[in-house]
N, C-alpha and C positions, 0 to 999 in steps of 0.2 A: 504493500500500500504506500509506504514511504517513498519507494522507488518511483512509483507512478506519479506521485505529487511532484517529485523533483524533476521528472521528465516534462510534466506540464508547465512548471515554472520556467524551465530552460527553453521550452518551445515558445512560451509567451515572450520571454526576453529576446529571443532570436527574431520573432515576428515584429516586435516593436522596433528593434534595431533596423530591420529591413524597411519598415515604414518610414522611420526617421531619415534613413539614407535616401530613400526614394523622394521624400519631400524636399530635402536639401538639394538634391541633384536637379529636380525640376525647377526649383527657385533660381538656381545658378544659371540654368540654360535659358530661362525666360528673361533674365535681366542682362544677358550677354548678347550683344548685337554681332551677328556674323553675316556681313553683307555677302551676297552671292553674285550680284550683277551691277552694283553701283560703283565698284572700285575704279573701273576704267574712266567713267564719266567724272568722278571726283578728282582723279589724277590729272585729267586733261584740263579741268577748270583751275585746279591749283597751279598747274604748270604755266598756264597763260597768265594767271594773276601774279605769279612770281617774277615776271619779266619787268625789269626796271626801265622806264622810259623817261627818266629825269624829271618826272612830275609834269611833263608837257605832252603826254600822250598815254595810250594804253595798248596792251596786246590782248587779242581776243582768240577764243578757241576756233573761230571760223576764219582766222586771218589767212592772207594770201600765202600759199606754199605749204600749209599744214597737211594737205592730202599727199604731198610728196615726202612726208616725214620730217619736215623742217619745224623748228621751234616757231611758235607764233611771233610774227614781227611786230614792232611798234608801229602804231598808226598815230601820227603826230597831230596835235591841235594846230589851229591856224597860227601862222607866223613862226612855226618851228619846223626843223628838218633834221636829217641825220638818222643813222641807224637807231639811235636811242633818244631822238628828239632833243638833242642837247644844243642845237645851234639855232639862235634867233635870226630870222631873216631880216636883213636891213630894209628900211623903208616899207615895212609891212603896215598896212592901214586896217583899222578896225572896220568891220562891216556893221554899220548901224541899222541896216535894213532887216537883219534877222540875227538869231543867236541860239545857242544850245544851252539848256539849263545845267551845265556841268558843274556849277558851284555846289551842287548837292552831292557830287561824287564822293568827297571825303567821308560824308556821313555813312554812305552805303558800304564803303570800305571798312569802316569801324564796326558795322553791323553785318559783316559778311556771312557769318554763320546763320543768323536769324533770317536773312533775306534770300539765302540761296534756295534754288529750286532744282530738284532732281526728279525726273519723271520717266516712267517706263515707255518703251516703244509702242505699247498698246494703250496709252493714256487717251481717253476720250476720243476714240476713233469714230464714233457715231456723229451724225449731223446734229443730234439733239442730246440734251441731258435726259437720261432715262427716267428719272423720277417724275417729271412732268411734261416731257416732250418739248420743252422750250429751248431757246438759244442762250438763256441767261443762267449763270451760276447763282443758286439761291444763297450760298454762303458769301459770295462776293457782294451780292445785294445787301445782305445783312451787315457786313462790315462797313459798307459805304454809309448806310443809315447810321450806324453806331458812330462813325468818325464825324459825320456832320453834327450829331448831337453833342459829341465831346468838344468839338471846336466851337460850336455855336454859330456857324456861318450859313446854315440853311435849315428850313423847316422840312422835315421828311414825312410827317404825318399826313395821311390822306393824299399821298402822292404815289404815282406809278414811277418805277425806276426802269429806264431803258438804256442799253449799252450801244455804243457806236465805235467805229474805227477812228478814234480821236474826235475831238470837238468839231473838226472840219466836216466830217460826215454828218454829225448831228445837226450842224447848222443847215446843211442841205435838206436833211429829213424834216427839220422843224419848219423851214420855209415851205416845203412841199405840203406838209400837213395843214398849215395855216392858210395856204392859198387855195385849198380845196373846199372851202366853205361855200354853202349855197348863197349866192349873191347875184344881184342884177348888175353889179360892176363887172365889166368885161375883162379888165386887166387889174390885177393887184399890184400896188406899188410898194417897193422895198426901200427903206430909208434907214440912216444911222447918223448920229451926231458926229460932226467932224472934230478932231481927226479920227477916222475910223480905220479898222483893220481892212486892208485892201482886198482880202479874200472874199469879203461879202460881195463886192462888185464883180470880181473875177469869176466867182462861181455862177452868179446870175447870168453874166454874159456868155460863159462857156456852155452852160446847159441850155441856153436859148429857149427858155420857157415860153410857151404860147400865151400863158395868162399871167405873166409876171414881168415887171420892168423895174430896174434899179434906178432910183431917182436921186440918190446922193444924200446930201445933208438934210437931217430931220428938221432943223430950224428953218432952213430955206423953204422946205415943203410947207411948213406951218404958215408961212407968210405968202405962199404962192396962191394965185387965183385958182389953181387946180384943186386946192384943198377945200372941197365942197361938203365935207362931212358925210358924203355918200360913197365916194371912191374907197374901196377896201385898201387899207394900208397895213404893212407889217413893219414895225420898228425894232431894230436890233439895238439893245442897250448893253454896252460893254462896261462893266464896273468891277474892279478898277479898269480904266480904259487902256486899250492898246492903240497908240503907243505912248500916251502922255501920263498914264498912271492915275488919272483923276477918278474919284468916285462919281458916278453918273446916275441920273434919274431919267425916266422917259420924258421926252419932249411933247409927244402927242397924247391925246386922250379922246375918248368917244367910242360909241358902239361900233364904229367902222374900223377901229384900230386894234390890231393884235400885236402883242409884244413878246419878243424873245430876249431873255436876260442871259447874257454871256458872263458867267461868274468864274471863268477859268482862273483868274488871278485873285480871287477873293479868299485868300489863305493868309495866315499870320506872317509868313515869311515874305509876303509882298505888300500887305496892306493891314491897317488896323481893322478888326472885326467890330463894327459898330452895332450890328443887329443881325439876327438870323434872317436871311433872304426868304421872303414869303411871297413867291410869285407863281403865276400860272405855269410858266415854262422856264426852267433854269438849266444852264449847261455848265459842266465841269469837265476837267481833263486830268489824266494821270501825269501828263507832261508838266503841268504847273504844280500839281500836288506833291509829286515825289521826284520829278526831274527826268522821268523815263520817257523821253520823247519818241524813242525808237520803238517802243512797245505799241504805239498807236491805239490808245484806249481812252474813251471818255464816257460820260454818262449824263443823262438828262433826268430831272425831276419834273414830272408832268401831272398837273391837277386834273385836267379834263380827259375823261376816258376816250372820247371820240378822237381827240387829237393824238392821244397815246396810240390808239389802234392804227391811225393813218401813218404815224411815224414807224410803228413796228412793221407794217406792211412794206414801207419804203426800204427799211433796213433788211428785211427778209429777202426781198426781190433783188436788192443790189449786192448783198454780200452773205446771205444766210447767217447773219449774226456775226459776232466778233469771235476770232480764233479762240478755241478752248485753251490753247497753250498760253495765249496772252491773258486770258481771264485767270488762269492758275497763277501766273506771275503777279498780276495785279493783286490778287488775294493775299499772297505772301507779303508783298510790299506794304499793303495797307494794314495788315496785321501788326507789322513792326511799328508803323506810325501810330496806330491806335494804342499799342502797348506803351509807347513813350508818353503819349498824351495822358493816359490813365494814371501815370506816375508823375504827372506834373512837369514833364520836361518840355520847356518852351524857350526858344523854338525847338522843334523836335530833333533837329540835326545836331544840336549841341550836346 
């Protein structure tokens, strides 16, 4: 009998030891990351990032010659040249007509780990997001609403959010949507207070709309004999304005006037935030928010459902929505910015 008890005790001890070892082993394997396919992508990204370009340029993983096995070369900023961008070109003039938001680059280098994106070769291959069949990432829409609420620069409640390939495409979609209203006016007029962003006129002229004409300065139109309060007018209000940086308000008013508010620059690193923008149609872009002009991403906050639906149809027919890869990158970048804001870091790049 005693021998049997000893055997049972021994068996119990052995069983408990086996269970303890099993638990410890499983815990250690679940907390240890063993990448199977990301190593090469990470090595390529790190290799390009390690190239020194004297602070006047950058090397990229898709740089010229990498397919031949060469190290990514430096691509120099304006006015610099040489293998490592170390030579300043004499008599080089600044181009005041345009510019890249590269002043935010040091911030993203400091937050390299948090802002990096690695995706599988089979990431989002479908035309749509499977959960709802749309072209819009629900998580990206959520982080955009959260960021506006944190910064206090726009009202997002009772608004539809729509994505575009930069604010440039959203301007075209907005003009299309607002010029499609039922009206006896044969031609809608597009205006903006001077000085205005020249793309407003260039887009209108290029697309050669049958029912839309660019009329130039909003103040001049207000004083014009053609301003009969019947002709349908779309006014683009850019605030802060491009190119003079002034905070602007709409010049025109009336039932025949529709307004697009371009708030691309309405962020604390460009302008004081005096109030949350509460408009029928507001445009924003990743270019001005994070500095990633090359990603070509923007969004609109739209109050009216009919306008939203017309914009969505325009964007669907012209580009089937924004690239899913771009949306993934935008999500990661805005997560970093939101994280900084929640911790009271202002401006976010410091």
